[in-house]
N, C-alpha and C positions, 0 to 999 in steps of 0.2 A: 437893760436892766426890769423896765414892766414888769414881764413873764418870769423873773426869776422866780421860782420854787424851791422848799427845802430840799426836793425830788432831784432838780437839776442843779443843785448849789453844794450838797452833799455824795459828791460825786466816787466812784473809782480812783479819778484822779487825783482827786480833792484826800482821801484816804493813803494816797501813797506817797503824796507828799507831805501826809504826816508822819505816816511811821521814819521815812528817809531823813525827815529835819529831828525825828529825838535821837536817831544814829547818830546824823554829821553834830548835834550836837553834843554829843558825849564826847566824840573826838577833839573837838574846841576846844571845849572843860579841859579836858587831859593836855592836849599839845600844846594850845593857845594860839590856833590857829587851825586851818580848817574847815571854819564854818559857812563855807560856800563852794567846797569841792564838790559834794555830792549832790548837796538840793540845788545848788545852780544848774548842773546838768539834768538830772532828774523832772523838773519844772522847767526845763528847757523844750525836753522832748514831749511835755504837757502840754505847756500850754505858750512856749515861745518865746525867744531870749529877751528881750525888753519886759514881758509880764516877771521874766523866774524872778532877772537882776533885781526890779522891783519890787519882787515882795522879799525874795530874801534880804534887802537892805534894810526893810523894817523889822524881820525874825530876828536877824544878829542884830541888829540893834539895840532891840527890847533884850533878846538872851543871852548879849553881853555881859551886859550891865555889873553884873555879878561878878563877876572874871576881874574887872576892869575896876571897881572896889578893894577886892582881895589880892589884886597885884599890884597895884599904882604906885604903893610908895616902896615895890622894888624894883624901879623899873630906872635905867640908868636916861636922866630927863633932859640932860646936855647932848645925848647920840641922837635922841630919840626926836628930839623938837625939828634939827634938819632932813627928819624921813619925810614926816610930818610934813614939810613944807615943800617938799617935790612929789609929796601926794598930791597934794592939792592945786598943785599946776598943770599937772598931766593927765590926773581925771577927767576934766573937760575936753580933754581931747580923745580920749577913749569915749567919751561916752556919743561923743557925737559919731563919730564911729559908727557906734551900733547903732543909732537912729537911721545911717544913710547906710550900710550895705546889706547882702545878703545874709539874713537867719541861718543858713546851715554854713556858711563861713562860719557865722562867730559862733556856732556850735564845734564845731571843728578844730577852732582858735585857742578853744577852752582847752581842751583833750591836746592839744600841742604842746601850749605853754604851759600843763603842767607836768607832761613828758619830759619837757627840757630839762627842766628843774627838778624832777626825779634823778632825770638818769648822772646829771651834774655831780644830785648827792651819790650817786649810788656807786661813783670813779671816784671817790674816795677824797675828790679834788675838795680843799674846803678856800675862802679867799681867806688871805695872808698880807693884802696891803693897807693900806692907811685906812683909818676910819674917822677921820674927820669932817669939818663939816659936808665938803663938796662932795665925796665918797657917798656920803648918808644921804645928801641929796636925791644924787644918784640914782640912787639906789630907790626911791622914796618917789621918785618920778616915774621910773620903771615900773613898778608896780603898781601908781595910779594909772598910769595909759589904759597898760591888763587890764586893772580893773574895771574901768571904764568901758572899754569894750568889751568884755566877758564876764567880770562880776568875779572872776578868782584870781586877784591881784596877789592871795596871799601864798605865794611860792618862793618869790624874789625874796622878800622880806624872812621866810623862813629860814632860807640860804643863808643870805648875811648875817641874822643871828645867833641861824645853827655854827656859824667856823668862825665865832665869839669865842674868845676867853676863857670870857665869863662864866659864872658857876650858872648851871642849869633854871634855877628860880628866877635868875635875873634876865636870860635869854627870853625866858616864859615870860616875864614882866615885860619887857620889850615890847615882844613881838605883839601884845596882847592890846598895849596902847595902840600901838600903831594902825592895828588890826580895825580895833575902833574907831579911829580917824578914817583909815582907809574907805569903813561901812558907811560914816556920815558925809562925805562926800559924794560916793556914789550914790547914795539918798537926795541926797539934794539935785546931782547931776540928773538923775531919772523925773524930779517932781518938774526942774527946768525945763526937762523934754518933753511935759505932760503925757510920761509912763502909767501915772496912778489913776485909774480910773478906781469908780468906787468896789465894784467886783474885785480887784485888784488886791486894794486892803482887806478889805474885808476876808477875801482865803487866807491873805497873811498873819490877822490877828486869829484866827479859825486854827493857825495851823503853828502857833508861836510857844503855847503850851508847852507843845511835846520838846522843842525845841528847848524850852529854858528847863525842863526835867534832866531833857540830856545833857544839858553843859554843868548842870550841878551835880549830877553822876560823876560826869568827866574831874570835875575837880576835887569831888571825892576820892576817885581811883587814881588820880593823881598822890596825892597825901599818901597814899598808901601803898603806892606800885614803885617799885625799884628804880633810883633815878637814871639807871644807864636805859628803863627802856625806852625813856623819851626818843633821844635821832632814832631809832630805829624803828618806834611805832611811825612818828612820821614821815617816815621814808614810805614806809612799806603804803600807807594812806596814796601818797603822790604817786605812786608805779600805778595801781591798780585804779585808780583816778582816772591818771594818763590814759590808759593803754584802753582802758573801757568807751571814755570818751571820744577817742581820736578814730578806735574802728568801727563803733557805731550808725 
């Protein structure tokens, strides 16, 4: 950090991250999830997986606060709490793997997980089983483990809630609440693992305003666009991201 200057801090890589974060914020604001689906893979190419997931933890936590305020009253908390418990249990396991396995394997795992869940959605399959405490906790555990390892644990939550018979507004609210808890657990795990340096935090804070603007724009879009677009947009995002990261 001693030789850090404006020239070697404000780089093309940082500008790229800024632009991608704005697009990803738009996606997150509209769908309620996907806050890491583009940003984590791109930042992983630029800075490495631990740094990328750490940065996105800060960016997403700050940027999604406005979404939580707007949707908390619509969430079905009885179903959300078991999911959050599952997230808390398995996130540390995924994070341990993140710090101890090959970075290229982590990157390809990101794309693989995203693509699998996108293909499930594309097939038209929807979960029609029970939605009690145990199934919800299991979904949260899967999401937490994947998120701890790759930073992209949102797809299992999206699949679970998009398959529910609830109104779109409630689906989105449930996803938003679970994603913010997923982010908090991820951020905590990265901090405990020693992944936060001063440079990582500085980069995240510079990128965050772009993400906040994107989330704000996506929220406005959700209020204006037909609700029938919601699931289609979510599916397209999953498919494109999964293919890109897996083949890159």
